[in-house]
Structure formats: structure tokens, C-alpha cells
C-alpha positions as CSV (number, residue, x, y, z in Angstrom):
1,X,0.0,0.0,0.0
2,X,1.1,3.6,-0.7
3,X,-0.3,6.4,1.5
4,X,0.5,10.0,2.0
5,X,0.8,11.7,5.4
6,X,-0.2,15.0,3.7
7,X,-3.4,13.5,2.3
8,X,-4.1,11.2,5.3
9,X,-3.4,13.2,8.5
10,X,-5.2,10.5,10.5
11,X,-2.1,8.3,10.1
12,X,-0.4,9.1,13.4
13,X,0.8,5.9,15.1
14,X,1.9,2.9,13.0
15,X,3.5,-0.4,14.2
16,X,5.6,-2.7,12.1
17,X,8.3,-5.3,12.3
18,X,10.7,-3.4,10.1
19,X,10.8,0.4,9.5
20,X,12.8,1.7,6.6
21,X,13.6,5.4,6.3
22,X,13.9,6.4,2.7
23,X,12.2,5.2,-0.5
24,X,15.2,5.5,-2.9
25,X,16.9,2.6,-4.6
26,X,18.0,1.0,-1.4
27,X,14.8,1.5,0.6
28,X,12.6,0.2,-2.2
29,X,14.9,-2.8,-3.0
30,X,14.8,-3.8,0.7
31,X,11.1,-3.5,0.8
32,X,10.7,-5.6,-2.3
33,X,12.8,-8.3,-0.7
34,X,10.3,-8.6,2.1
35,X,7.2,-8.1,-0.1
36,X,4.9,-11.2,0.3
37,X,6.5,-12.3,3.5
38,X,5.0,-12.3,7.0
39,X,7.1,-9.3,8.0
40,X,5.1,-6.0,8.3
41,X,7.2,-3.3,6.7
42,X,6.7,0.5,6.8
43,X,8.8,2.7,4.5
44,X,8.9,6.4,5.4
45,X,9.7,8.7,2.6
46,X,10.2,12.5,2.8
47,X,9.0,13.2,-0.8
48,X,5.9,12.3,-2.8
49,X,5.2,10.7,-6.1
50,X,6.3,13.9,-7.9
51,X,9.1,16.3,-7.0
52,X,8.0,19.4,-5.1
53,X,10.3,22.3,-4.4
54,X,9.0,22.8,-0.8
55,X,10.1,19.2,0.0
56,X,13.3,19.4,-2.0
57,X,14.3,22.5,-0.1
58,X,14.5,20.4,3.1
59,X,17.7,18.8,1.5
60,X,19.5,22.1,1.3
61,X,23.2,21.9,2.1
62,X,25.7,24.6,2.9
63,X,29.1,23.9,1.3
64,X,32.4,25.1,2.7
65,X,36.0,24.5,1.5
66,X,35.6,23.1,-2.1
67,X,32.3,24.2,-3.8
68,X,30.1,22.2,-6.1
69,X,30.9,22.9,-9.7
70,X,28.0,22.1,-12.0
71,X,30.0,21.8,-15.2
72,X,27.1,20.8,-17.4
73,X,26.0,17.5,-19.0
74,X,29.5,16.1,-19.5
75,X,30.2,15.8,-15.8
76,X,26.7,15.5,-14.5
77,X,24.9,13.2,-17.0
78,X,21.3,12.7,-16.2
79,X,21.1,15.5,-13.6
80,X,19.5,18.8,-14.3
81,X,22.4,21.3,-13.9
82,X,20.1,23.7,-12.1
83,X,19.5,21.0,-9.4
84,X,23.1,19.7,-9.3
85,X,23.8,21.3,-5.9
86,X,20.8,19.4,-4.4
87,X,22.6,16.1,-4.9
88,X,19.9,14.0,-3.2
89,X,16.4,14.0,-4.7
90,X,13.4,13.8,-2.2
91,X,10.8,11.8,-4.2
92,X,9.6,8.2,-4.5
93,X,12.6,6.5,-6.2
94,X,15.1,9.0,-4.8
95,X,18.0,10.0,-6.9
96,X,17.1,7.3,-9.5
97,X,14.7,9.9,-10.8
98,X,17.8,11.7,-12.3
99,X,20.6,9.1,-12.5
100,X,22.4,8.1,-15.7
101,X,21.9,4.3,-15.2
102,X,25.5,3.3,-14.6
103,X,26.3,0.0,-12.9
104,X,29.8,-0.8,-11.7
105,X,31.1,-3.0,-8.8
106,X,34.1,-2.1,-6.7
107,X,37.3,-4.0,-7.6
108,X,38.6,-6.7,-5.2
109,X,41.6,-4.6,-4.1
110,X,39.3,-1.6,-3.4
111,X,38.4,-3.5,-0.1
112,X,42.0,-3.8,1.0
113,X,44.3,-1.5,3.0
114,X,47.0,0.5,1.3
115,X,50.2,1.6,3.0
116,X,49.5,5.2,2.4
117,X,45.8,5.0,3.5
118,X,45.1,2.3,6.1
119,X,41.7,3.8,6.8
120,X,40.5,2.7,3.4
121,X,40.3,-0.9,4.3
122,X,36.8,-2.5,4.5
123,X,36.0,-5.0,7.4
124,X,34.6,-7.4,4.7
125,X,36.1,-8.6,1.5
126,X,35.1,-8.5,-2.1
127,X,34.6,-12.3,-2.0
128,X,32.0,-11.9,0.8
129,X,30.1,-9.3,-1.2
130,X,30.4,-10.9,-4.6
131,X,27.3,-13.3,-4.2
132,X,25.2,-10.3,-3.5
133,X,26.6,-8.3,-6.4
134,X,25.5,-11.2,-8.6
135,X,22.1,-11.5,-7.0
136,X,21.5,-7.8,-7.7
137,X,22.7,-8.1,-11.2
138,X,20.2,-10.9,-11.9
139,X,17.4,-8.9,-10.4
140,X,18.0,-5.9,-12.6
141,X,19.3,-7.4,-15.9
142,X,22.9,-6.3,-15.4
143,X,25.1,-8.5,-17.6
144,X,27.4,-11.1,-15.9
145,X,30.2,-9.9,-18.0
146,X,30.5,-6.9,-15.6
147,X,32.0,-9.4,-13.1
148,X,34.4,-11.2,-15.5
149,X,37.8,-10.1,-14.4
150,X,39.3,-11.6,-17.6
151,X,38.0,-8.4,-19.2
152,X,40.6,-6.4,-17.2
153,X,43.2,-7.3,-19.8
154,X,43.5,-5.7,-23.2
155,X,45.3,-8.6,-24.7
156,X,48.6,-6.6,-24.8
157,X,52.1,-7.8,-24.2
158,X,52.9,-9.0,-20.7
159,X,55.0,-5.9,-20.1
160,X,52.2,-3.6,-21.1
161,X,49.7,-5.5,-18.9
162,X,51.8,-4.8,-15.9
163,X,50.9,-1.2,-16.2
164,X,47.6,-0.7,-18.0
165,X,44.3,-2.5,-17.4
166,X,40.7,-2.0,-18.6
167,X,38.1,-0.2,-16.5
168,X,34.5,-0.9,-17.4
169,X,30.9,-0.2,-16.5
170,X,27.5,-1.0,-17.8
171,X,25.1,1.7,-18.7
172,X,21.4,1.1,-19.4
173,X,19.9,2.6,-22.5
174,X,16.9,3.7,-20.4
175,X,18.0,4.3,-16.8
176,X,15.9,2.4,-14.3
177,X,13.6,4.7,-12.2
178,X,13.0,2.7,-9.0
179,X,9.9,4.8,-8.1
180,X,8.3,4.0,-11.4
181,X,9.4,0.4,-11.4
182,X,8.2,-0.5,-7.9
183,X,5.1,1.8,-7.6
184,X,2.6,-0.9,-8.6
185,X,4.4,-3.5,-6.5
186,X,4.2,-1.3,-3.5
187,X,0.6,-0.3,-4.1
188,X,-0.5,-3.9,-4.3
189,X,1.6,-5.2,-1.4
190,X,-0.3,-6.6,1.6
191,X,2.6,-6.4,4.1
192,X,4.5,-3.3,2.9
193,X,3.2,0.2,3.5
194,X,5.0,3.2,1.9
195,X,4.1,6.5,3.6
196,X,5.0,9.5,1.4
197,X,5.3,13.2,2.4
198,X,6.7,12.1,5.8
199,X,10.1,13.5,6.7
200,X,11.8,11.6,9.5
201,X,13.0,14.1,12.1
202,X,14.5,12.0,14.8
203,X,14.9,8.5,16.3
204,X,13.6,7.9,19.9
205,X,15.4,5.3,22.0
206,X,14.5,3.4,25.1
207,X,16.6,2.5,28.2
208,X,17.4,-1.0,26.8
209,X,19.8,0.3,24.1
210,X,17.2,0.1,21.3
211,X,15.3,2.4,19.0
212,X,11.7,2.5,20.0
213,X,10.2,4.6,17.2
214,X,10.9,7.3,14.6
215,X,9.1,10.6,14.5
216,X,8.3,12.1,11.1
217,X,6.4,15.1,10.0
218,X,4.9,16.8,6.9
219,X,5.6,20.4,5.8
220,X,2.0,21.3,6.8
221,X,2.5,20.2,10.4
222,X,1.2,16.6,10.5
223,X,3.1,14.2,12.7
224,X,3.7,10.4,12.4
225,X,5.2,7.9,14.8
226,X,6.4,4.5,13.6
227,X,7.3,1.8,16.1
228,X,9.1,-1.3,14.9
229,X,11.4,-4.1,16.0
230,X,14.1,-3.2,13.5
231,X,15.0,0.1,11.9
232,X,17.1,0.8,8.7
233,X,18.2,4.3,7.7
234,X,18.3,4.4,3.9
235,X,17.9,8.1,3.5
236,X,21.2,8.9,1.7
237,X,24.7,9.8,2.6
238,X,24.0,13.1,4.2
239,X,20.5,12.4,5.7
240,X,21.7,9.2,7.4
241,X,24.3,11.3,9.3
242,X,21.8,14.1,10.0
243,X,19.3,11.7,11.6
244,X,22.0,10.3,13.9
245,X,23.2,13.7,14.9
246,X,19.6,14.8,15.6
247,X,19.0,11.6,17.7
248,X,22.0,11.7,20.0
249,X,19.9,12.1,23.1
250,X,18.8,9.5,25.6
251,X,20.6,6.5,27.1
252,X,20.8,4.5,23.9
253,X,21.5,7.1,21.3
254,X,24.3,8.6,23.4
255,X,26.2,5.4,22.4
256,X,26.4,6.5,18.8
257,X,30.1,7.0,18.0
258,X,30.6,10.7,18.4
259,X,33.9,11.8,16.9
260,X,33.7,9.6,13.8
261,X,30.1,10.4,12.9
262,X,30.0,12.7,9.8
263,X,33.8,12.5,9.2
264,X,35.7,10.8,6.3
265,X,33.3,12.2,3.8
266,X,34.2,11.2,0.2
267,X,33.0,11.9,-3.3
268,X,34.3,10.9,-6.7
269,X,36.0,14.0,-8.0
270,X,35.9,14.3,-11.8
271,X,37.7,16.2,-14.5
272,X,38.2,16.4,-18.2
273,X,41.9,16.6,-18.8
274,X,44.0,15.7,-21.8
275,X,43.3,14.4,-25.3
276,X,44.1,11.2,-27.1
277,X,45.0,11.2,-30.8
278,X,44.4,7.5,-31.7
279,X,46.9,5.5,-33.7
280,X,44.2,3.3,-35.1
281,X,40.8,5.0,-34.8
282,X,38.5,2.2,-36.1
283,X,40.1,-0.4,-33.9
284,X,39.8,1.8,-30.9
285,X,36.1,2.5,-31.4
286,X,35.4,-1.2,-31.7
287,X,37.3,-1.9,-28.5
288,X,35.7,0.7,-26.4
289,X,32.0,-0.5,-26.5
290,X,30.1,-3.7,-26.4
291,X,26.4,-3.5,-26.8
292,X,23.5,-5.5,-25.5
293,X,19.8,-5.1,-26.2
294,X,19.3,-3.1,-22.9
295,X,22.5,-1.1,-22.7
296,X,26.2,-0.8,-23.4
297,X,29.4,-2.1,-21.7
298,X,31.8,0.8,-21.8
299,X,35.5,0.3,-21.6
300,X,38.2,2.7,-20.3
301,X,41.6,2.6,-18.7
302,X,43.1,2.2,-15.3
303,X,46.5,1.3,-13.9
304,X,47.2,-2.2,-12.7
305,X,47.0,-2.8,-8.9
306,X,50.8,-3.4,-8.8
307,X,51.5,-0.1,-10.6
308,X,49.1,1.8,-8.3
309,X,50.9,0.3,-5.2
310,X,54.3,1.1,-6.7
311,X,53.7,4.8,-7.5
312,X,51.2,5.3,-4.6
313,X,48.0,6.4,-6.4
314,X,44.4,5.7,-5.6
315,X,42.2,3.6,-8.0
316,X,41.4,6.2,-10.6
317,X,39.8,5.4,-14.0
318,X,39.7,7.2,-17.4
319,X,37.2,7.0,-20.2
320,X,37.3,8.5,-23.6
321,X,34.7,11.0,-25.0
322,X,34.7,12.0,-28.6
323,X,36.1,15.5,-28.8
324,X,33.6,18.3,-29.7
325,X,36.3,20.2,-31.6
326,X,38.2,17.4,-33.4
327,X,36.2,14.4,-34.6
328,X,39.4,12.2,-34.9
329,X,40.4,12.7,-31.2
330,X,39.1,11.9,-27.8
331,X,38.9,13.9,-24.6
332,X,40.0,12.1,-21.4
333,X,37.4,12.0,-18.7
334,X,38.8,11.0,-15.3
335,X,36.8,9.5,-12.4
336,X,38.9,9.7,-9.2
337,X,39.0,7.7,-6.1
338,X,39.0,10.0,-3.0
339,X,40.7,8.5,0.0
340,X,39.1,8.9,3.5
341,X,40.3,11.9,5.4
342,X,38.9,12.9,8.8
343,X,39.0,16.6,7.9
344,X,36.5,16.1,5.1
345,X,33.2,16.0,6.9
346,X,29.6,16.9,7.4
347,X,28.0,18.3,10.5
348,X,24.8,20.1,11.5
349,X,24.8,23.9,11.3
350,X,24.4,25.5,14.8
351,X,22.3,28.3,13.3
352,X,20.6,27.4,10.1
353,X,17.3,25.4,10.0
354,X,15.1,24.1,7.2
355,X,11.3,24.3,7.1
356,X,10.9,21.4,9.6
357,X,13.3,22.9,12.1
358,X,16.0,20.5,11.3
359,X,19.6,21.6,11.2
360,X,20.9,22.4,7.7
361,X,23.9,20.1,7.0
362,X,27.3,21.8,6.5
363,X,29.4,19.9,4.0
364,X,33.2,20.6,4.3
365,X,34.5,18.7,1.3
366,X,38.3,18.7,1.0
367,X,40.8,17.2,-1.5
368,X,44.3,17.0,0.1
369,X,47.6,18.2,-1.4
370,X,48.7,14.5,-1.5
371,X,45.7,13.6,-3.6
372,X,46.5,16.4,-6.1
373,X,50.1,15.2,-6.4
374,X,48.9,11.6,-6.8
375,X,46.5,12.7,-9.6
376,X,49.4,14.2,-11.4
377,X,51.5,11.0,-11.0
378,X,48.5,9.0,-12.3
379,X,48.1,11.2,-15.4
380,X,51.8,11.0,-16.3
381,X,52.0,7.3,-16.0
382,X,48.6,6.8,-17.8
383,X,49.6,9.0,-20.7
384,X,53.0,7.2,-21.2
385,X,51.4,3.8,-20.9
386,X,48.6,4.5,-23.5
387,X,51.3,5.7,-25.9
388,X,53.6,2.7,-25.2
389,X,50.7,0.3,-25.7
390,X,49.9,1.7,-29.1
391,X,46.6,3.4,-28.4
392,X,47.9,6.8,-29.6
393,X,49.4,10.0,-28.3
394,X,48.1,11.7,-25.2
395,X,48.6,15.4,-24.8
396,X,47.9,17.3,-21.5
397,X,47.4,21.0,-21.1
398,X,49.6,23.2,-19.0
399,X,49.8,23.9,-16.1
400,X,49.0,20.7,-14.3
401,X,45.5,20.1,-12.9
402,X,44.6,21.6,-9.5
403,X,41.6,21.6,-7.2
404,X,39.9,24.2,-9.3
405,X,39.6,21.8,-12.2
406,X,37.7,19.2,-10.1
407,X,33.9,18.6,-10.1
408,X,31.9,16.6,-7.6
409,X,29.7,13.7,-8.5
410,X,27.1,14.0,-5.8
411,X,28.2,10.6,-4.4
412,X,27.9,11.2,-0.7
413,X,30.0,8.5,0.9
414,X,31.6,7.7,4.3
415,X,29.6,9.8,6.7
416,X,28.5,6.7,8.8
417,X,31.5,4.5,7.8
418,X,31.9,0.8,8.4
419,X,34.7,-0.4,10.7
420,X,35.8,-3.1,13.1
421,X,35.1,-0.9,16.1
422,X,33.5,2.3,17.2
423,X,36.9,3.9,17.4
424,X,37.1,4.0,13.6
425,X,33.5,3.9,12.4
426,X,29.8,4.2,13.1
427,X,28.6,0.7,11.9
428,X,30.0,-2.8,12.0
429,X,30.5,-5.1,9.1
430,X,26.8,-6.0,9.1
431,X,25.9,-2.3,8.9
432,X,24.5,-2.2,12.5
433,X,25.2,1.0,14.4
434,X,27.7,0.4,17.2
435,X,25.9,0.4,20.6
436,X,22.3,0.2,19.3
437,X,20.9,-3.2,19.0
438,X,18.2,-2.7,16.3
439,X,19.5,0.2,14.1
440,X,21.1,-0.3,10.7
441,X,22.5,2.0,8.0
442,X,22.0,1.3,4.3
443,X,23.6,3.2,1.5
444,X,27.0,4.8,0.6
445,X,27.2,6.5,3.9
446,X,28.7,3.2,5.2
447,X,31.6,3.0,2.7
448,X,35.1,3.1,4.2
449,X,36.4,3.8,0.7
450,X,34.7,4.3,-2.6
451,X,37.0,3.2,-5.5
452,X,36.0,4.9,-8.7
453,X,32.7,3.1,-9.2
454,X,29.4,5.0,-8.8
455,X,27.8,3.6,-5.7
456,X,24.5,2.1,-6.9
457,X,25.5,-1.5,-7.4
458,X,27.5,-1.7,-4.2
459,X,24.8,-0.2,-2.0
460,X,22.2,-2.6,-3.4
461,X,24.6,-5.5,-2.8
462,X,25.1,-4.4,0.8
463,X,21.3,-4.1,1.1
464,X,20.8,-7.7,0.0
465,X,23.4,-8.8,2.5
466,X,21.6,-6.7,5.2
467,X,18.3,-8.3,4.2
468,X,19.8,-11.7,5.1
469,X,20.7,-10.4,8.6
470,X,17.2,-8.9,9.1
471,X,15.5,-12.1,8.1
472,X,17.4,-13.9,10.8
473,X,16.6,-11.3,13.5
474,X,12.9,-11.1,12.4
475,X,12.7,-14.9,12.2
476,X,11.2,-15.1,8.7
């Protein structure tokens, strides 16, 4: 069933087995997993069936340090440039209302520690997450080739393969809108209730170290209380953190890790930098794309894990875009991994409030000097390797790139990060909040590191893994 708090103010107190906050890709996927079961599920969504500016305004963010740079359709495909600074869409289906339909898993070594960034290590491995990656791929028609690591190699000489590898992602011809795809399923469900126009304001805890209920409200003043046995916050990388900040009162919520919450914020900085003049244009065009009936498998470039470790650079990737000024050349579009840094963080503004009285989130996004120098090392080695392997000549502009050339991707990661203990993170390897027995985080806010892959496939894989844990706790 789908209801609206704005249209049905009589909805005030609701009980369920499982309460999910957020009806974006993760929230709706979790709800669908439990559809048809004996588990009573309530999904609380801030937005409605259509986007409304008064609701979207609740997601307003104040940026400090590096600003958002809406550089148009090249670097923000699928997102209206006028709305780029919003980043998170408050509407049934969430940000899938504007995404470009890209699917890409993290690489196995993205889960591992690196000598120059030990905080980037995940407390679970790629092998543990891979079955859930495949489960999600089957559910949404993502080709299995995306997980075939044999595609990493170009078929070059052994010496060349030591330096250069393929990077690839799948892009749907028509991006999947989760709100449209699941609307009928949710309307017909007998055990899942989606409540729209209900913005969760805070979590209320009891003396037993558990969340008792969530409090939500509409912009016109209606109030909703949802009690449940288990709670999942799937409201996005910034909103998950805001709700924890707002709920740090009472005996149980005071156990939420304090100094780590909101820190280690990461995005995927992007830039267009350099141009490839191909040695064999027809061969290169054939190599870069592989089509299916529903989408395309796009191939780009990255450095081998051994090379990245040797020269100490994160896991960046580079794709080619036909030049708008020279039809025989390609512009180089780089998607960067940002390493976790405690100074890059989000926190509630002590003064600014939105229309529901919630603290506006302050986003202090930083890219360190080390990362800028690592980017320059990456570009130098990448350009030489592409030339040595016969792809063509790479030319870069002068001077070298700096922070001013970077754009964000609106990929809000790391604000409630996963770790082995509350000293280093907010949730454990099962996405449960440290110190609170029945509260879980879902989404990219739990990422300890983000590789260069857009988060959608990984957050859905983590959600399927979380669903297994919830089935056990709910005995279904």
C-alpha cells in the first residue's frame, strides 16, 4: 500500500516489524525483498510521487571549502544542472529519478588496506560481497560480463599489462527509475506500506539500548510515529548522518560513535583533462564499446594494482569521450577515487534550520595536497602507458591540474562509515550501528572507501546482505 501523510493526517501511530527510512533505490529494494512475507514493513519517505520544491528545499546543504561545480551534462549526466547542488532527490525513487543508469562494482583490491591509506580498508572482502553483487545483477538485468575479471586485460604484451588495465561499467539505454518500477508492486503489497510526504525528524530510543520509534512530519504540520522491531536508515549519505546527529539524546542514542560520525566524507572528483589522438581510430572505437539489447558495456583505462601500489596512487579510472572540436580525437574524462580523510566531513549547522526545524547540514569537502600530487602522477603514468601500448598520443594542457579543475559527482560516501570498532567507524561489518541493537545503516554512507565506481550497485549488494541479517533477526 502507498499512502501520504499530507493526504491522510489520521495516520499518526503505526506499528511494524521493520521500519525503513527512505524510498530511494536501497529502501525500495529492501522493501521488495520482504514483499509477500509475514514481515510487516513500513517505508517512510520524505518526498511524494512527484518532485515538489518545498520538499526538495529540506535537503538544502551549505558547502564550505571546495564548492560544487555544476559543469554541465558532460560531468553530471542525467542530472539537471540547475539542481546539481541538491545532490539528493526527495521523491519516491530518490536519486534514480535523475541518475544516468550506470552500474559498476568495486574491484577486489578496493576493499584492501593501502600503506598510504590504512583507513580505506573494509572490514569485509570482495569475496564476501560478490554473491550479493551477482544477486542484484540478476534482479536488474545487469550482464554477468561486468564481473568477468578476464576483461581487465586488453590482450597486450605481458610488459604492457603490468601497467595498463581495462576499467569498465554497464550503462542502461533507459536508466531504471525505482519509483516507477516499484510503484505498482508497493501499491498492491499486503505487508509493505510506503508512507509519502513524511520526513523523518529523529529517532527515539529506550533504556534498553534500542530504537523504540521514529518521529516524522509533513511540511504542513502533521506528525507520524512509527514503532518497529528493527530500523534501517536508507535516506542517503547526508541524511543518514543528519538523523544520527539529531538523535544523540537519551541513554541508547548517546552510544552512537561521536567523533567519527560525519567524518571521512568522500565523493568521486571528476575532471576532463587531456586528449588522445588515436593511432588506429577504427580499432579503438570497436574496442571501447560492447552492446546489449538493454545497454552498453563501456571500456576505459586504469592502472594495474601493482602499478598503483608502486607509485602510490588511488584507484582512478579514465574513459574516452569524442572531442567536440576534433572528430578524430578523444577527450580524457577521469573519475577519481578519493581517500578517506577525517577533515572532510559533514555536521549540523548550529544556526541554520530548514522548514521542519532540522539543522541544515554543512558539507566541508576537501581534497588533500597529497591527492592532487597523486593525480598528477597518475596522469603522467597513464599517458605514457597509453602511448607505449599503441593506443595513440596523449597530450595534456599546461599547467598541471589543481583543485579548481575538479567537479563533484554528488556521491555522498563515508559519513557513517563501516569499521571493526566504534573507534574507527559508526557501523559494524553488518551495517549495524555500534551500541544500538536494532538500528542499521544502508547506502553509501557506510563506505570506508569508494574506489572509482558509482555507488548504486554496491549499495544494493550491501542491502541484500543486510536483508539476510534482518530475516534472521525477524525470524522469517
